[in-house]
Residue frames as qw, qx, qy, qz and C-alpha x, y, z in Angstrom:
[[0.000, 0.889, 0.458, 0.000, 0.00, 0.00, 0.00],
 [0.359, 0.538, -0.061, 0.760, 1.12, 3.54, -0.53],
 [0.161, 0.048, -0.493, 0.854, 1.33, 6.20, 2.15],
 [0.452, -0.111, 0.009, -0.885, -2.41, 6.97, 1.81],
 [0.446, -0.007, 0.840, -0.310, -3.35, 3.35, 2.57],
 [0.736, 0.468, -0.026, -0.488, -4.66, 2.87, -0.96],
 [0.846, -0.030, 0.492, 0.202, -3.82, -0.40, -2.64],
 [0.077, 0.643, -0.512, -0.565, -1.25, -0.10, -5.37],
 [0.882, 0.347, 0.285, -0.145, -2.16, -1.90, -8.55],
 [0.265, -0.502, 0.669, 0.479, 0.66, -3.45, -10.52],
 [0.771, 0.511, -0.007, -0.380, 0.07, -4.10, -14.18],
 [0.657, -0.181, 0.654, 0.328, 1.63, -7.04, -15.94],
 [0.184, 0.475, -0.445, -0.737, 2.60, -6.27, -19.48],
 [0.827, 0.362, 0.269, -0.335, 0.37, -7.71, -22.14],
 [0.471, -0.199, 0.708, 0.488, 1.74, -9.89, -24.90],
 [0.361, 0.424, -0.317, -0.768, 1.19, -9.03, -28.56],
 [0.791, 0.174, -0.468, -0.354, 0.98, -12.62, -29.81],
 [0.150, 0.309, -0.893, 0.289, 1.12, -15.90, -27.93],
 [0.620, -0.355, -0.673, -0.192, -0.69, -18.03, -25.38],
 [0.265, -0.437, 0.486, -0.709, -1.98, -17.39, -21.88],
 [0.539, -0.225, -0.812, 0.003, -2.73, -20.39, -19.67],
 [0.287, -0.402, 0.261, -0.829, -5.14, -19.11, -17.01],
 [0.793, -0.310, 0.073, -0.520, -7.12, -20.63, -14.14],
 [0.665, 0.219, -0.687, 0.198, -4.35, -23.06, -13.21],
 [0.747, -0.637, -0.191, 0.008, -4.64, -24.41, -9.68],
 [0.075, -0.907, 0.396, -0.123, -1.76, -22.67, -7.85],
 [0.708, -0.425, 0.563, 0.031, -0.32, -26.00, -6.73],
 [0.814, 0.282, 0.452, 0.233, 0.02, -27.08, -10.38],
 [0.270, 0.943, -0.072, -0.181, 1.47, -23.85, -11.81],
 [0.141, -0.711, 0.649, 0.230, 5.12, -24.90, -11.75],
 [0.614, 0.056, 0.779, 0.113, 4.22, -28.34, -13.08],
 [0.559, 0.760, 0.329, -0.034, 2.55, -26.65, -16.06],
 [0.076, 0.916, -0.344, -0.190, 5.64, -24.43, -16.46],
 [0.426, -0.408, 0.781, 0.206, 7.81, -27.58, -16.56],
 [0.664, 0.414, 0.622, 0.032, 5.51, -29.20, -19.15],
 [0.439, 0.888, 0.137, 0.009, 5.95, -26.12, -21.33],
 [0.768, -0.040, 0.033, 0.639, 9.69, -25.94, -20.63],
 [0.062, 0.981, 0.151, 0.109, 9.45, -22.20, -20.04],
 [0.535, -0.704, 0.266, 0.383, 13.02, -22.11, -18.71],
 [0.563, -0.014, 0.564, 0.604, 14.20, -22.74, -22.30],
 [0.315, 0.825, 0.460, 0.092, 11.89, -20.14, -23.82],
 [0.464, 0.041, 0.104, 0.879, 13.59, -17.22, -25.58],
 [0.122, -0.587, -0.332, -0.728, 10.49, -15.00, -25.68],
 [0.279, -0.377, 0.382, -0.796, 8.79, -13.21, -22.78],
 [0.547, -0.297, -0.781, -0.041, 7.34, -15.54, -20.16],
 [0.314, -0.440, 0.343, -0.768, 5.32, -14.55, -17.13],
 [0.523, -0.248, -0.814, 0.054, 4.50, -17.04, -14.38],
 [0.327, -0.463, 0.218, -0.795, 2.08, -15.74, -11.77],
 [0.472, -0.143, -0.853, 0.169, 1.34, -17.72, -8.63],
 [0.222, -0.448, -0.692, 0.521, -1.21, -17.44, -5.81],
 [0.129, -0.115, -0.190, -0.967, -3.36, -14.86, -7.59],
 [0.413, 0.202, 0.596, -0.659, -6.90, -14.39, -6.33],
 [0.247, -0.060, -0.773, -0.582, -9.59, -16.35, -8.17],
 [0.609, -0.139, 0.150, -0.766, -13.31, -16.47, -7.55],
 [0.906, 0.055, -0.284, -0.310, -13.57, -20.11, -8.62],
 [0.805, 0.168, -0.498, 0.275, -10.29, -21.61, -7.44],
 [0.611, -0.745, -0.095, 0.251, -9.48, -19.46, -4.42],
 [0.217, -0.741, 0.439, 0.460, -5.90, -19.06, -5.61],
 [0.844, 0.496, 0.200, 0.036, -4.77, -19.55, -9.16],
 [0.476, -0.408, 0.432, 0.648, -1.72, -19.46, -11.35],
 [0.576, 0.787, 0.118, -0.184, -1.26, -17.95, -14.79],
 [0.584, -0.268, 0.486, 0.592, 1.41, -18.40, -17.45],
 [0.474, 0.836, 0.038, -0.275, 1.89, -16.06, -20.42],
 [0.637, -0.189, 0.522, 0.535, 4.20, -17.05, -23.26],
 [0.303, 0.746, -0.124, -0.580, 4.86, -14.62, -26.06],
 [0.449, 0.558, -0.558, -0.419, 4.97, -15.85, -29.69],
 [0.000, 0.170, -0.985, 0.025, 4.04, -19.43, -28.87],
 [0.770, -0.077, -0.183, -0.606, 1.12, -21.72, -29.62],
 [0.530, -0.324, 0.750, -0.229, 0.72, -24.94, -27.68],
 [0.322, 0.140, -0.863, -0.363, 0.73, -28.35, -29.30],
 [0.776, -0.288, -0.312, -0.467, -2.12, -30.80, -28.73],
 [0.752, -0.060, -0.575, 0.317, 0.29, -32.93, -26.69],
 [0.186, 0.162, -0.425, 0.871, 1.12, -29.97, -24.41],
 [0.501, -0.280, -0.034, -0.818, -2.58, -29.17, -23.96],
 [0.835, -0.200, -0.481, -0.177, -3.27, -32.82, -23.05],
 [0.573, 0.010, -0.575, 0.584, -0.51, -32.78, -20.45],
 [0.099, -0.223, 0.259, -0.934, -1.85, -29.56, -18.97],
 [0.684, -0.280, -0.272, -0.616, -5.35, -31.08, -18.80],
 [0.764, -0.127, -0.613, 0.154, -3.92, -33.96, -16.75],
 [0.472, -0.131, -0.494, 0.719, -2.43, -31.71, -14.06],
 [0.069, 0.260, 0.231, -0.935, -4.66, -28.60, -14.29],
 [0.161, 0.420, 0.856, 0.256, -8.14, -29.65, -15.49],
 [0.054, 0.840, 0.445, -0.305, -9.66, -26.19, -14.83],
 [0.309, -0.407, 0.288, 0.810, -7.11, -24.34, -16.98],
 [0.535, 0.779, 0.293, -0.149, -8.13, -22.19, -19.91],
 [0.563, -0.048, 0.392, 0.726, -6.02, -21.52, -22.98],
 [0.237, 0.887, 0.194, -0.346, -6.21, -18.05, -24.46],
 [0.644, 0.245, 0.344, 0.639, -4.72, -17.36, -27.89],
 [0.087, -0.825, -0.102, 0.549, -3.55, -13.76, -28.16],
 [0.531, 0.368, 0.393, 0.655, -3.16, -11.81, -31.42],
 [0.114, 0.538, 0.094, 0.830, -2.49, -8.08, -31.50],
 [0.032, -0.168, 0.563, -0.809, -2.97, -7.88, -27.73],
 [0.670, -0.070, 0.063, -0.736, -6.51, -9.36, -27.94],
 [0.469, -0.044, 0.871, -0.138, -7.89, -12.76, -27.03],
 [0.472, 0.271, -0.484, -0.685, -8.97, -14.30, -30.33],
 [0.752, -0.093, -0.610, -0.233, -9.70, -17.78, -29.01],
 [0.319, -0.429, 0.632, -0.561, -10.45, -19.08, -25.54],
 [0.813, -0.052, -0.507, -0.283, -10.95, -22.72, -24.62],
 [0.681, -0.538, 0.433, -0.244, -10.90, -24.88, -21.52],
 [0.132, 0.401, -0.900, -0.111, -8.44, -27.72, -21.61],
 [0.876, -0.037, 0.024, -0.480, -10.20, -31.04, -22.06],
 [0.450, -0.335, 0.827, 0.033, -9.13, -34.52, -21.21],
 [0.538, 0.248, -0.611, -0.525, -9.33, -36.72, -24.28],
 [0.929, -0.173, -0.020, -0.325, -10.87, -40.19, -23.95],
 [0.942, -0.080, 0.043, 0.324, -7.44, -41.72, -24.45],
 [0.018, -0.941, 0.325, 0.094, -3.90, -40.43, -24.22],
 [0.946, 0.179, 0.005, 0.269, -0.79, -41.79, -25.89],
 [0.675, 0.390, -0.149, 0.608, 2.95, -41.19, -25.41],
 [0.013, -0.727, 0.167, -0.666, 2.69, -38.46, -22.74],
 [0.661, -0.571, 0.299, -0.384, 2.37, -40.55, -19.56],
 [0.334, 0.374, -0.856, 0.122, 4.70, -43.21, -18.18],
 [0.811, -0.365, -0.385, -0.246, 3.16, -46.25, -16.50],
 [0.268, -0.710, 0.524, -0.387, 4.27, -46.46, -12.87],
 [0.956, -0.149, 0.225, -0.110, 4.11, -50.29, -12.91],
 [0.144, -0.682, 0.660, 0.279, 7.77, -51.40, -13.27],
 [0.504, 0.002, 0.854, 0.131, 6.59, -54.72, -14.79],
 [0.570, 0.692, 0.243, -0.370, 4.49, -53.05, -17.51],
 [0.774, 0.284, 0.381, 0.418, 5.67, -53.94, -21.00],
 [0.282, 0.913, 0.087, 0.281, 5.96, -50.23, -21.82],
 [0.336, -0.874, 0.349, -0.029, 8.74, -49.94, -19.23],
 [0.687, -0.348, 0.611, 0.186, 10.63, -52.95, -20.52],
 [0.569, 0.260, 0.615, 0.480, 10.29, -52.85, -24.31],
 [0.035, -0.142, 0.219, 0.965, 10.27, -50.02, -26.85],
 [0.058, -0.529, -0.763, -0.368, 6.85, -48.69, -27.72],
 [0.173, -0.414, -0.001, -0.894, 4.33, -46.01, -26.93],
 [0.061, 0.210, 0.801, -0.557, 2.26, -45.88, -23.79],
 [0.317, -0.333, -0.535, -0.709, -1.52, -45.79, -24.12],
 [0.007, -0.189, -0.745, 0.639, -3.99, -44.87, -21.37],
 [0.199, -0.600, -0.630, -0.451, -7.74, -44.58, -21.15],
 [0.123, -0.270, 0.328, -0.897, -9.11, -41.69, -19.09],
 [0.398, -0.378, -0.833, -0.072, -11.48, -43.22, -16.52],
 [0.334, -0.774, -0.470, 0.262, -12.02, -40.28, -14.16],
 [0.325, 0.679, 0.062, 0.656, -11.59, -36.53, -14.06],
 [0.243, -0.726, 0.233, -0.601, -11.79, -35.41, -10.39],
 [0.199, -0.711, 0.490, 0.463, -9.09, -36.45, -9.64],
 [0.597, 0.537, -0.479, -0.354, -7.78, -37.46, -13.03],
 [0.711, -0.235, 0.660, -0.061, -7.55, -41.26, -13.30],
 [0.508, 0.550, -0.541, -0.383, -5.95, -43.28, -16.10],
 [0.888, -0.119, 0.439, -0.074, -5.88, -47.00, -16.90],
 [0.081, -0.535, 0.724, 0.429, -2.91, -48.47, -18.75],
 [0.788, 0.316, -0.245, -0.468, -3.96, -50.37, -21.87],
 [0.579, 0.383, -0.719, 0.039, -1.25, -53.00, -21.36],
 [0.288, 0.050, -0.847, 0.444, -1.10, -53.83, -17.65],
 [0.380, -0.638, -0.553, -0.377, -4.48, -52.26, -16.67],
 [0.428, -0.310, -0.463, 0.712, -2.88, -50.48, -13.71],
 [0.043, -0.890, -0.372, -0.262, -4.84, -47.39, -12.62],
 [0.434, -0.031, -0.224, 0.872, -3.03, -44.16, -11.78],
 [0.123, -0.870, -0.461, -0.121, -4.67, -41.18, -10.11],
 [0.225, -0.973, -0.026, 0.037, -3.77, -37.58, -9.37],
 [0.129, -0.865, 0.478, 0.080, -0.18, -37.10, -8.25],
 [0.730, -0.195, 0.638, 0.151, 0.72, -40.71, -9.15],
 [0.711, 0.667, 0.213, 0.067, 0.45, -39.81, -12.85],
 [0.534, -0.482, 0.355, 0.598, 3.96, -39.63, -14.26],
 [0.525, 0.823, 0.006, -0.218, 4.40, -37.40, -17.30],
 [0.846, 0.139, 0.184, 0.481, 7.11, -38.28, -19.82]]
């Protein structure tokens, strides 16, 4: 607060083109940042944590200039932050806004935590069926092991 006890508002610079991932549960913000490998990004990146949110209580936000997410990245985000929204920015305006959605099945982005699973012992892609969303639950196609929430291991 300033000397007059009025709250000071800090503005975060807008991005001209890129992607904003909003409504991320605060506890998952850095996991989303790791998924997107923001530490390797050469453009502007903003990671906000513990921001007030009417729906989530506290939320995180990630802005990445000049970047569009791949479907694989969006699927990974949906696994760890199912309430997240993706905003596509062009000329400082939101031109597309969508909630992340869990697909019915997911391939190649999750590692089975069963050490005996064939996917951990032979070359090949992993394949999981989404069987629950709160918390996220997946069933391995090969060993039928179920993983939930924090037990889900992203590749």
